DRENGU-695390 format. One record per residue (C-alpha): x, y negated, z; residue in three letters. Coordinates in steps of 0.05 Angstrom, whole numbers, plus 5000, padded with zeros to 4 digits. Layout:
BEGIN
(site (X, Y, Z), "ALA");
...
//
This chain:
BEGIN
(site (6772, 3795, 2350), "MET");
(site (6770, 3859, 2392), "PRO");
(site (6780, 3898, 2328), "SER");
(site (6854, 3883, 2333), "THR");
(site (6858, 3925, 2396), "THR");
(site (6812, 3982, 2377), "THR");
(site (6828, 4039, 2329), "PRO");
(site (6820, 4020, 2256), "ARG");
(site (6793, 4068, 2205), "THR");
(site (6816, 4074, 2133), "PRO");
(site (6777, 4028, 2087), "ALA");
(site (6721, 4065, 2053), "ARG");
(site (6724, 4069, 1977), "THR");
(site (6679, 4012, 1951), "PRO");
(site (6613, 4036, 1924), "VAL");
(site (6610, 4031, 1849), "ARG");
(site (6566, 3973, 1827), "PRO");
(site (6502, 3997, 1793), "PRO");
(site (6487, 3990, 1720), "THR");
(site (6432, 3941, 1702), "ALA");
(site (6385, 4000, 1691), "ASP");
(site (6399, 4027, 1761), "GLU");
(site (6395, 3959, 1794), "ALA");
(site (6326, 3944, 1765), "VAL");
(site (6301, 4014, 1781), "GLY");
(site (6325, 4012, 1853), "HIS");
(site (6295, 3943, 1864), "THR");
(site (6227, 3966, 1839), "LEU");
(site (6231, 4026, 1886), "LEU");
(site (6247, 3981, 1944), "ASN");
(site (6185, 3940, 1930), "CYS");
(site (6141, 4002, 1923), "LEU");
(site (6168, 4031, 1988), "LEU");
(site (6155, 3967, 2027), "ARG");
(site (6089, 3943, 1996), "GLU");
(site (6052, 3997, 1957), "ALA");
(site (6058, 4062, 1996), "THR");
(site (6034, 4086, 2064), "ALA");
(site (6074, 4130, 2112), "PRO");
(site (6040, 4192, 2086), "GLU");
(site (6063, 4175, 2016), "ASP");
(site (6137, 4178, 2034), "ARG");
(site (6184, 4236, 2045), "THR");
(site (6257, 4228, 2062), "LEU");
(site (6294, 4294, 2064), "THR");
(site (6357, 4327, 2037), "ASP");
(site (6387, 4262, 2013), "GLY");
(site (6327, 4243, 1971), "ARG");
(site (6267, 4197, 1978), "LEU");
(site (6202, 4219, 1946), "ILE");
(site (6147, 4167, 1938), "LEU");
(site (6076, 4182, 1919), "ARG");
(site (6039, 4126, 1883), "LEU");
(site (5970, 4139, 1911), "PRO");
(site (5927, 4107, 1857), "HIS");
(site (5959, 4142, 1798), "THR");
(site (5979, 4205, 1837), "ASP");
(site (6050, 4200, 1811), "THR");
(site (6112, 4225, 1848), "LEU");
(site (6178, 4187, 1843), "LEU");
(site (6245, 4212, 1868), "ARG");
(site (6313, 4180, 1878), "VAL");
(site (6378, 4198, 1914), "GLY");
(site (6391, 4163, 1981), "VAL");
(site (6463, 4146, 1997), "ARG");
(site (6445, 4122, 2067), "ARG");
(site (6378, 4119, 2102), "ALA");
(site (6361, 4058, 2143), "ALA");
(site (6317, 4048, 2204), "LEU");
(site (6279, 3991, 2173), "LEU");
(site (6268, 4028, 2108), "GLY");
(site (6318, 3987, 2069), "ALA");
(site (6353, 4050, 2044), "HIS");
(site (6413, 4052, 1999), "ARG");
(site (6394, 4087, 1934), "PHE");
(site (6439, 4121, 1885), "THR");
(site (6432, 4148, 1814), "GLY");
(site (6372, 4149, 1768), "PRO");
(site (6298, 4154, 1784), "VAL");
(site (6258, 4216, 1768), "SER");
(site (6183, 4225, 1760), "VAL");
(site (6135, 4284, 1767), "ARG");
(site (6066, 4271, 1739), "GLU");
(site (6006, 4317, 1738), "GLY");
(site (6012, 4385, 1771), "LEU");
(site (6047, 4389, 1839), "PRO");
(site (6095, 4442, 1813), "ASP");
(site (6113, 4404, 1750), "GLY");
(site (6185, 4390, 1730), "ALA");
(site (6223, 4327, 1751), "TRP");
(site (6241, 4283, 1692), "THR");
(site (6292, 4227, 1694), "THR");
(site (6263, 4161, 1672), "ILE");
(site (6292, 4092, 1655), "GLY");
(site (6274, 4025, 1684), "TRP");
(site (6223, 4010, 1629), "GLN");
(site (6182, 4072, 1644), "ARG");
(site (6186, 4059, 1719), "LEU");
(site (6161, 3987, 1707), "ALA");
(site (6103, 4015, 1668), "GLU");
(site (6085, 4062, 1725), "LEU");
(site (6088, 4004, 1774), "VAL");
(site (6043, 3964, 1727), "ASP");
(site (5992, 4020, 1724), "ALA");
(site (5993, 4030, 1800), "GLU");
(site (5983, 3957, 1816), "LEU");
(site (5928, 3949, 1764), "SER");
(site (5888, 4004, 1799), "LEU");
(site (5906, 3981, 1869), "ARG");
(site (5885, 3908, 1859), "THR");
(site (5832, 3915, 1805), "GLY");
(site (5869, 3862, 1765), "THR");
(site (5920, 3861, 1709), "GLU");
(site (5982, 3819, 1700), "ASN");
(site (6002, 3812, 1627), "ASP");
(site (6068, 3778, 1647), "GLU");
(site (6096, 3830, 1693), "PHE");
(site (6131, 3877, 1644), "LEU");
(site (6162, 3819, 1606), "ALA");
(site (6188, 3790, 1671), "GLN");
(site (6220, 3856, 1691), "VAL");
(site (6252, 3859, 1623), "ALA");
(site (6277, 3787, 1630), "ALA");
(site (6307, 3804, 1697), "GLY");
(site (6342, 3866, 1667), "HIS");
(site (6370, 3824, 1611), "ARG");
(site (6398, 3772, 1660), "ALA");
(site (6430, 3826, 1704), "VAL");
(site (6461, 3862, 1645), "ALA");
(site (6490, 3796, 1620), "SER");
(site (6518, 3778, 1688), "ALA");
(site (6549, 3847, 1697), "LEU");
(site (6581, 3842, 1629), "ALA");
(site (6609, 3773, 1648), "HIS");
(site (6637, 3801, 1713), "ARG");
(site (6672, 3856, 1675), "ALA");
(site (6714, 3803, 1639), "THR");
(site (6738, 3771, 1704), "VAL");
(site (6752, 3830, 1750), "THR");
(site (6826, 3812, 1750), "ALA");
(site (6812, 3746, 1786), "LEU");
(site (6835, 3751, 1858), "ALA");
(site (6778, 3707, 1883), "VAL");
(site (6729, 3760, 1860), "ALA");
(site (6762, 3818, 1897), "THR");
(site (6807, 3796, 1954), "ASP");
(site (6788, 3784, 2027), "ASP");
(site (6779, 3707, 2028), "PRO");
(site (6792, 3704, 2103), "ALA");
(site (6858, 3740, 2101), "ALA");
(site (6894, 3704, 2045), "ARG");
(site (6915, 3632, 2032), "PRO");
(site (6875, 3593, 1982), "GLY");
(site (6825, 3538, 1972), "ASP");
(site (6765, 3550, 2018), "PRO");
(site (6720, 3510, 1973), "THR");
(site (6737, 3553, 1913), "ALA");
(site (6725, 3616, 1953), "VAL");
(site (6659, 3588, 1978), "TYR");
(site (6635, 3571, 1908), "LEU");
(site (6655, 3640, 1884), "ALA");
(site (6610, 3669, 1938), "SER");
(site (6553, 3625, 1914), "GLU");
(site (6562, 3651, 1843), "GLN");
(site (6569, 3725, 1861), "SER");
(site (6495, 3742, 1869), "LEU");
(site (6490, 3782, 1806), "ILE");
(site (6433, 3829, 1827), "LEU");
(site (6391, 3781, 1868), "GLY");
(site (6339, 3795, 1922), "HIS");
(site (6333, 3871, 1928), "ARG");
(site (6260, 3867, 1952), "PHE");
(site (6235, 3824, 1895), "HIS");
(site (6210, 3859, 1832), "PRO");
(site (6240, 3808, 1784), "THR");
(site (6296, 3774, 1823), "PRO");
(site (6334, 3749, 1762), "LYS");
(site (6276, 3736, 1715), "ALA");
(site (6272, 3668, 1683), "HIS");
(site (6231, 3635, 1630), "GLY");
(site (6289, 3608, 1590), "ALA");
(site (6326, 3621, 1527), "ASP");
(site (6382, 3670, 1545), "PRO");
(site (6436, 3625, 1514), "ASP");
(site (6413, 3565, 1555), "ALA");
(site (6411, 3608, 1618), "TRP");
(site (6482, 3633, 1607), "THR");
(site (6508, 3562, 1601), "ALA");
(site (6480, 3541, 1669), "TYR");
(site (6472, 3604, 1711), "ALA");
(site (6516, 3613, 1772), "PRO");
(site (6525, 3688, 1762), "GLU");
(site (6554, 3673, 1693), "GLU");
(site (6608, 3630, 1726), "GLY");
(site (6580, 3566, 1696), "ALA");
(site (6610, 3496, 1706), "ARG");
(site (6589, 3434, 1669), "PHE");
(site (6589, 3358, 1672), "PRO");
(site (6525, 3321, 1691), "LEU");
(site (6486, 3279, 1642), "HIS");
(site (6487, 3207, 1665), "LEU");
(site (6433, 3155, 1657), "LEU");
(site (6438, 3082, 1678), "ALA");
(site (6369, 3056, 1698), "VAL");
(site (6349, 2983, 1704), "ARG");
(site (6340, 2972, 1779), "GLU");
(site (6266, 2956, 1777), "ARG");
(site (6253, 3025, 1747), "PHE");
(site (6291, 3064, 1800), "VAL");
(site (6253, 3103, 1854), "ALA");
(site (6295, 3115, 1915), "GLU");
(site (6290, 3129, 1990), "GLU");
(site (6347, 3136, 2039), "THR");
(site (6348, 3157, 2111), "ALA");
(site (6411, 3118, 2127), "GLU");
(site (6459, 3067, 2095), "PRO");
(site (6501, 3101, 2043), "GLY");
(site (6456, 3161, 2039), "GLY");
(site (6456, 3157, 1962), "ALA");
(site (6532, 3149, 1956), "ALA");
(site (6539, 3217, 1923), "ALA");
(site (6496, 3191, 1865), "LEU");
(site (6534, 3126, 1857), "ASP");
(site (6602, 3160, 1852), "ARG");
(site (6582, 3202, 1792), "THR");
(site (6603, 3145, 1745), "GLY");
(site (6597, 3070, 1733), "GLU");
(site (6533, 3032, 1717), "ALA");
(site (6531, 2962, 1686), "PRO");
(site (6507, 2904, 1729), "PRO");
(site (6432, 2907, 1741), "GLY");
(site (6430, 2983, 1732), "TYR");
(site (6435, 3043, 1778), "ARG");
(site (6464, 3111, 1761), "LEU");
(site (6417, 3170, 1755), "LEU");
(site (6453, 3236, 1743), "PRO");
(site (6411, 3289, 1709), "ALA");
(site (6420, 3363, 1702), "HIS");
(site (6440, 3371, 1628), "PRO");
(site (6390, 3427, 1618), "TRP");
(site (6334, 3384, 1647), "GLN");
(site (6355, 3327, 1602), "PHE");
(site (6349, 3373, 1542), "ARG");
(site (6279, 3391, 1565), "LEU");
(site (6255, 3320, 1578), "LEU");
(site (6298, 3277, 1534), "GLY");
(site (6245, 3272, 1481), "GLY");
(site (6191, 3246, 1528), "HIS");
(site (6159, 3185, 1493), "PRO");
(site (6164, 3139, 1553), "ALA");
(site (6237, 3156, 1562), "LEU");
(site (6253, 3147, 1489), "ARG");
(site (6218, 3079, 1490), "ALA");
(site (6257, 3058, 1552), "ALA");
(site (6322, 3078, 1519), "VAL");
(site (6303, 3038, 1457), "ALA");
(site (6291, 2974, 1497), "ARG");
(site (6353, 2988, 1541), "ARG");
(site (6315, 2996, 1606), "ASP");
(site (6351, 3063, 1608), "VAL");
(site (6421, 3073, 1581), "LEU");
(site (6440, 3143, 1559), "ASP");
(site (6512, 3150, 1581), "LEU");
(site (6516, 3223, 1561), "GLY");
(site (6556, 3279, 1594), "PRO");
(site (6608, 3249, 1640), "ALA");
(site (6651, 3262, 1701), "GLY");
(site (6683, 3323, 1729), "ALA");
(site (6647, 3390, 1721), "PRO");
(site (6599, 3410, 1776), "VAL");
(site (6586, 3481, 1800), "THR");
(site (6516, 3511, 1804), "PRO");
(site (6502, 3547, 1869), "THR");
(site (6458, 3608, 1880), "ALA");
(site (6393, 3569, 1871), "SER");
(site (6414, 3550, 1799), "VAL");
(site (6388, 3478, 1802), "ARG");
(site (6429, 3456, 1862), "THR");
(site (6501, 3439, 1844), "VAL");
(site (6564, 3424, 1884), "HIS");
(site (6604, 3364, 1860), "ASP");
(site (6665, 3377, 1902), "GLY");
(site (6638, 3336, 1961), "HIS");
(site (6562, 3341, 1967), "ALA");
(site (6504, 3380, 1939), "PHE");
(site (6455, 3351, 1888), "LEU");
(site (6388, 3386, 1882), "LYS");
(site (6358, 3373, 1814), "PHE");
(site (6290, 3387, 1783), "SER");
(site (6292, 3441, 1731), "LEU");
(site (6229, 3454, 1690), "ASP");
(site (6247, 3528, 1682), "VAL");
(site (6210, 3585, 1714), "ARG");
(site (6257, 3625, 1758), "ILE");
(site (6227, 3686, 1794), "THR");
(site (6160, 3658, 1817), "ASN");
(site (6156, 3584, 1799), "CYS");
(site (6182, 3523, 1763), "LEU");
(site (6241, 3495, 1800), "ARG");
(site (6217, 3423, 1803), "LYS");
(site (6223, 3371, 1858), "ASN");
(site (6151, 3350, 1868), "ALA");
(site (6141, 3278, 1889), "SER");
(site (6121, 3300, 1959), "TYR");
(site (6185, 3341, 1964), "GLU");
(site (6228, 3282, 1946), "LEU");
(site (6196, 3238, 2000), "THR");
(site (6191, 3297, 2048), "GLY");
(site (6266, 3312, 2046), "ALA");
(site (6284, 3242, 2068), "VAL");
(site (6227, 3239, 2119), "ALA");
(site (6250, 3304, 2150), "LEU");
(site (6321, 3279, 2154), "THR");
(site (6296, 3219, 2194), "ARG");
(site (6248, 3258, 2238), "LEU");
(site (6297, 3314, 2254), "LEU");
(site (6352, 3268, 2279), "ALA");
(site (6337, 3278, 2354), "PRO");
(site (6323, 3352, 2343), "VAL");
(site (6389, 3363, 2308), "LEU");
(site (6425, 3325, 2362), "ALA");
(site (6395, 3370, 2415), "ASP");
(site (6411, 3433, 2375), "LEU");
(site (6483, 3409, 2368), "ALA");
(site (6488, 3402, 2444), "ARG");
(site (6457, 3470, 2458), "ARG");
(site (6487, 3508, 2400), "HIS");
(site (6552, 3473, 2378), "PRO");
(site (6569, 3532, 2332), "ALA");
(site (6508, 3517, 2288), "ALA");
(site (6491, 3460, 2242), "GLY");
(site (6438, 3437, 2193), "VAL");
(site (6455, 3403, 2127), "LEU");
(site (6413, 3339, 2121), "ARG");
(site (6383, 3310, 2058), "GLU");
(site (6391, 3235, 2067), "PRO");
(site (6368, 3208, 1999), "ALA");
(site (6333, 3218, 1933), "TYR");
(site (6333, 3179, 1869), "ARG");
(site (6290, 3183, 1807), "SER");
(site (6262, 3148, 1746), "LEU");
(site (6199, 3106, 1756), "ALA");
(site (6178, 3086, 1686), "LEU");
(site (6105, 3064, 1685), "PRO");
(site (6054, 3109, 1651), "GLY");
(site (5989, 3090, 1617), "ALA");
(site (5956, 3075, 1684), "ASP");
(site (6013, 3029, 1706), "GLY");
(site (6038, 3078, 1759), "ARG");
(site (6104, 3116, 1752), "PRO");
(site (6098, 3172, 1701), "ASP");
(site (6095, 3234, 1744), "ARG");
(site (6129, 3279, 1693), "THR");
(site (6190, 3234, 1692), "LEU");
(site (6188, 3217, 1767), "LEU");
(site (6189, 3290, 1787), "GLU");
(site (6229, 3315, 1728), "GLY");
(site (6288, 3269, 1740), "PHE");
(site (6284, 3269, 1816), "GLY");
(site (6349, 3289, 1850), "VAL");
(site (6358, 3301, 1925), "ILE");
(site (6425, 3290, 1959), "VAL");
(site (6446, 3342, 2009), "ARG");
(site (6506, 3336, 2056), "GLU");
(site (6569, 3373, 2037), "GLY");
(site (6606, 3423, 2080), "LEU");
(site (6667, 3382, 2098), "ALA");
(site (6640, 3352, 2162), "GLY");
(site (6610, 3418, 2185), "HIS");
(site (6665, 3468, 2171), "THR");
(site (6715, 3481, 2229), "PRO");
(site (6788, 3475, 2211), "ALA");
(site (6819, 3540, 2189), "GLY");
(site (6753, 3572, 2169), "THR");
(site (6725, 3591, 2101), "THR");
(site (6651, 3579, 2087), "PRO");
(site (6614, 3636, 2053), "LEU");
(site (6542, 3644, 2030), "LEU");
(site (6508, 3694, 2076), "ALA");
(site (6477, 3731, 2017), "ALA");
(site (6548, 3746, 1992), "ALA");
(site (6569, 3770, 2061), "VAL");
(site (6510, 3819, 2061), "ALA");
(site (6520, 3843, 1989), "ASP");
(site (6514, 3918, 1982), "GLU");
(site (6565, 3921, 1926), "TYR");
(site (6635, 3892, 1916), "PRO");
(site (6612, 3836, 1868), "LEU");
(site (6644, 3776, 1901), "GLY");
(site (6684, 3748, 1959), "PRO");
(site (6663, 3749, 2031), "GLY");
(site (6626, 3815, 2036), "ARG");
(site (6628, 3850, 2103), "VAL");
(site (6673, 3906, 2079), "SER");
(site (6727, 3855, 2062), "ALA");
(site (6718, 3813, 2125), "LEU");
(site (6724, 3874, 2170), "LEU");
(site (6783, 3901, 2130), "ALA");
(site (6782, 3972, 2157), "GLY");
(site (6762, 3955, 2228), "ALA");
(site (6736, 4014, 2269), "GLY");
(site (6665, 4021, 2297), "PRO");
(site (6680, 3979, 2359), "ASP");
(site (6709, 3923, 2318), "GLY");
(site (6651, 3924, 2269), "ALA");
(site (6602, 3921, 2327), "ALA");
(site (6638, 3862, 2358), "GLU");
(site (6638, 3825, 2291), "TRP");
(site (6563, 3836, 2285), "PHE");
(site (6551, 3814, 2357), "ARG");
(site (6585, 3748, 2341), "ARG");
(site (6545, 3740, 2277), "TYR");
(site (6480, 3753, 2313), "THR");
(site (6498, 3705, 2369), "THR");
(site (6512, 3650, 2318), "LEU");
(site (6448, 3659, 2279), "LEU");
(site (6391, 3677, 2327), "VAL");
(site (6392, 3627, 2385), "PRO");
(site (6390, 3562, 2346), "PRO");
(site (6332, 3586, 2303), "VAL");
(site (6292, 3606, 2364), "LEU");
(site (6309, 3542, 2400), "THR");
(site (6286, 3501, 2341), "ALA");
(site (6220, 3537, 2340), "PHE");
(site (6203, 3541, 2414), "PHE");
(site (6233, 3477, 2441), "ARG");
(site (6223, 3432, 2381), "HIS");
(site (6167, 3461, 2338), "GLY");
(site (6213, 3464, 2278), "VAL");
(site (6209, 3524, 2230), "VAL");
(site (6277, 3536, 2200), "LEU");
(site (6281, 3584, 2141), "GLU");
(site (6345, 3623, 2152), "PRO");
(site (6341, 3673, 2095), "HIS");
(site (6405, 3697, 2064), "LEU");
(site (6408, 3644, 2011), "GLN");
(site (6396, 3587, 2060), "ASN");
(site (6454, 3601, 2108), "VAL");
(site (6528, 3588, 2101), "VAL");
(site (6574, 3625, 2150), "VAL");
(site (6643, 3599, 2166), "CYS");
(site (6693, 3655, 2180), "VAL");
(site (6761, 3650, 2212), "GLY");
(site (6826, 3676, 2183), "ARG");
(site (6812, 3744, 2216), "ASP");
(site (6744, 3747, 2184), "GLY");
(site (6705, 3733, 2248), "SER");
(site (6642, 3690, 2244), "PRO");
(site (6655, 3621, 2274), "GLN");
(site (6597, 3576, 2252), "ARG");
(site (6529, 3581, 2218), "ALA");
(site (6501, 3525, 2175), "LEU");
(site (6428, 3522, 2155), "PHE");
(site (6408, 3487, 2091), "ARG");
(site (6350, 3468, 2045), "ASP");
(site (6298, 3425, 2080), "LEU");
(site (6246, 3447, 2029), "GLU");
(site (6235, 3509, 2072), "GLY");
(site (6237, 3471, 2138), "THR");
(site (6168, 3459, 2168), "LYS");
(site (6139, 3425, 2229), "LEU");
(site (6087, 3450, 2279), "LEU");
(site (6032, 3398, 2289), "PRO");
(site (6027, 3410, 2365), "ASP");
(site (6098, 3382, 2370), "HIS");
(site (6099, 3332, 2313), "HIS");
(site (6027, 3309, 2306), "GLY");
(site (6042, 3235, 2313), "ALA");
(site (6100, 3237, 2264), "ALA");
(site (6059, 3276, 2213), "LEU");
(site (6001, 3228, 2219), "ARG");
(site (6049, 3172, 2202), "GLY");
(site (6065, 3203, 2134), "LEU");
(site (6021, 3202, 2072), "PRO");
(site (5975, 3262, 2072), "ARG");
(site (6005, 3291, 2008), "GLU");
(site (6073, 3291, 2043), "VAL");
(site (6052, 3313, 2112), "ALA");
(site (6011, 3375, 2091), "GLU");
(site (6069, 3411, 2055), "PRO");
(site (6113, 3396, 2115), "LEU");
(site (6065, 3431, 2163), "THR");
(site (6056, 3503, 2186), "TYR");
(site (6010, 3526, 2240), "ASP");
(site (6043, 3565, 2296), "ARG");
(site (6024, 3635, 2270), "ARG");
(site (6047, 3621, 2200), "ARG");
(site (6111, 3589, 2224), "GLY");
(site (6128, 3647, 2270), "TRP");
(site (6116, 3698, 2214), "ASP");
(site (6164, 3658, 2170), "ARG");
(site (6217, 3654, 2224), "VAL");
(site (6214, 3729, 2240), "VAL");
(site (6214, 3749, 2167), "TYR");
(site (6272, 3704, 2146), "CYS");
(site (6314, 3716, 2209), "LEU");
(site (6305, 3790, 2223), "PHE");
(site (6280, 3824, 2159), "VAL");
(site (6311, 3783, 2103), "ASN");
(site (6376, 3763, 2138), "HIS");
(site (6399, 3803, 2198), "LEU");
(site (6374, 3870, 2172), "ALA");
(site (6415, 3861, 2108), "GLU");
(site (6479, 3840, 2144), "VAL");
(site (6468, 3898, 2192), "LEU");
(site (6460, 3945, 2133), "ALA");
(site (6527, 3922, 2104), "ALA");
(site (6561, 3937, 2171), "VAL");
(site (6525, 4004, 2177), "ALA");
(site (6549, 4023, 2107), "ASP");
(site (6619, 4024, 2137), "LEU");
(site (6599, 4061, 2200), "HIS");
(site (6530, 4093, 2192), "PRO");
(site (6530, 4121, 2262), "GLU");
(site (6529, 4051, 2291), "THR");
(site (6462, 4029, 2262), "GLU");
(site (6420, 4041, 2326), "PRO");
(site (6472, 4006, 2368), "ALA");
(site (6472, 3947, 2321), "LEU");
(site (6397, 3939, 2328), "TRP");
(site (6406, 3942, 2404), "ARG");
(site (6454, 3884, 2396), "GLN");
(site (6400, 3845, 2360), "VAL");
(site (6352, 3861, 2416), "ARG");
(site (6402, 3838, 2469), "ALA");
(site (6411, 3772, 2434), "THR");
(site (6336, 3761, 2431), "VAL");
(site (6331, 3780, 2505), "GLU");
(site (6382, 3727, 2524), "ARG");
(site (6346, 3674, 2482), "SER");
(site (6279, 3694, 2511), "ALA");
(site (6306, 3684, 2582), "ASP");
(site (6333, 3615, 2563), "THR");
(site (6268, 3594, 2530), "LEU");
(site (6221, 3617, 2586), "GLY");
(site (6201, 3683, 2553), "ARG");
(site (6146, 3655, 2507), "PRO");
(site (6092, 3705, 2486), "PRO");
(site (6117, 3712, 2415), "GLN");
(site (6185, 3735, 2440), "LEU");
(site (6154, 3781, 2492), "ARG");
(site (6114, 3814, 2436), "ALA");
(site (6175, 3820, 2392), "LEU");
(site (6214, 3854, 2448), "LEU");
(site (6155, 3899, 2462), "ALA");
(site (6157, 3927, 2391), "GLY");
(site (6110, 3882, 2351), "ALA");
(site (6115, 3900, 2277), "PRO");
(site (6161, 3855, 2236), "LEU");
(site (6129, 3815, 2179), "PRO");
(site (6161, 3825, 2111), "ALA");
(site (6144, 3780, 2053), "LYS");
(site (6104, 3816, 2000), "ALA");
(site (6143, 3795, 1939), "ASN");
(site (6115, 3849, 1893), "LEU");
(site (6042, 3834, 1907), "LEU");
(site (6055, 3758, 1907), "THR");
(site (6086, 3764, 1838), "ARG");
(site (6031, 3810, 1813), "TRP");
(site (5976, 3762, 1837), "ARG");
(site (6015, 3702, 1811), "ARG");
(site (6007, 3667, 1877), "SER");
(site (6048, 3607, 1898), "ALA");
(site (6107, 3624, 1942), "ASP");
(site (6076, 3584, 1999), "ARG");
(site (6015, 3629, 1997), "ASP");
(site (6054, 3694, 1998), "ALA");
(site (6027, 3747, 2045), "GLY");
(site (6063, 3796, 2090), "TYR");
(site (6066, 3870, 2102), "VAL");
(site (6086, 3895, 2170), "HIS");
(site (6145, 3942, 2185), "LEU");
(site (6155, 3985, 2247), "PRO");
(site (6204, 3948, 2292), "SER");
(site (6273, 3979, 2300), "PRO");
(site (6283, 3935, 2361), "LEU");
(site (6248, 3984, 2407), "THR");
(site (6236, 4051, 2372), "VAL");
(site (6296, 4097, 2379), "PRO");
(site (6308, 4143, 2320), "PRO");
(site (6301, 4217, 2326), "ILE");
(site (6370, 4247, 2319), "ALA");
(site (6386, 4260, 2246), "GLY");
(site (6317, 4236, 2223), "ARG");
(site (6316, 4162, 2207), "PRO");
(site (6244, 4142, 2192), "TYR");
(site (6222, 4109, 2128), "ALA");
(site (6171, 4055, 2142), "PRO");
//
């Protein structure tokens, strides 16, 4: 990297991780800033942000460690409130009081109430506090603090540590770590608690197995979890899900007549990744159903998602081959098989609760996609604001100066942006490259070498490119796989620029704040090059001309209890074209 030939600056002292109280408070403020206030309700001056909640006429104040062009500021310290008279005193408040103020503001704004909201914020706080306490017991582990790219070690172990380091969660979601589970059960299976556990194995008589594969051997990852007697097939289950569904009458009856054999916990422990329900078995990923509400929804593999994963793997074969030719430093992890339990219900068809509840999707592992000598890291860990796990930008840059940091970010942007835009404009494929869906392979010097996109659940097809293929699928499968062009473009821009690149850019700018405008110019230059290659389609021309950037409205989606697929967007002023006024970063 050029950083080896440019001046290096002393490493900055790592920012102290927040307490659970601060983390929850800052996250709620992020959501208010983005979704519930207008420009005239925001003041950023003298190292403080003041927000006015317009419907309750309440003023909130917090310290700002670093202001950001996109409004994703770095907060510090407690939140204060001033209610009533304009000249009233500022009073420090805790996260509970802040959540109550948000509840009151949204009730007046929307004309509706949400009797779950405060409990969900409390559940998220409880999960963050527990994870922070767990982390405090393992701070001596080198994998949690060292630069993974600069030391010898097992790349897989470092990668899994990055998956399990997301203690605070999405900083623009009001309840990023909320879950509808017993805290003890959550602790046993949560990635941020360092969980590892064996799978629960079932052997299912072959005629009661539901399975689809996109290629021979696609289900091999399921078959190697143990041994099944002749006439049976193995069906691994997430042990938490087995606890939830083990008492189902149809399953109990099948066990009694030996159509299903309960083999119990078996095999080597697996490691839950950031999504909780997807585990890594040392070779591949297994995505299980989990009838537990995490953030917005139950984490269950619907029947159309089981079939859709395999259908997409088949349909995308020529697209992925073309992307590999055009962008050899990018890859997509396929999902070549699923398997589930198809015990007949009262109507003679497979019982849907069991079919979906025990459905498991096989996802390719990293081995065939990771260049020799590199370490894979979850992008969300790379972008982490705080030193909570391996792979963060501050460790990868290891004291590099501004020029070296800019070159690192240029490489990162060049890896990420072009394949996503090519997939959309040349192939009508909507990838979903948010921070939790991308794995970045870094070299021994910390430089980005390859980007891997994962989770076909978020991958969609545009009907003007794939109409014939979609018509060949059952309607209940084709509809969830489809986005119209506008919806698909909003999703691409949000995931790519707002959710992902803005956060990685912020982590670089934390090291060298003066570089932030130049880093956005790098993003623009990468988009310009892609636009030229792709014939300058109108969406890219608009983006380069300063079209607002769509940001997913997580706060309002959660308040309205909408499905994630139906989430709306708010629009942020684009930092791709608007230069900041010297010393006055704006707060969109």
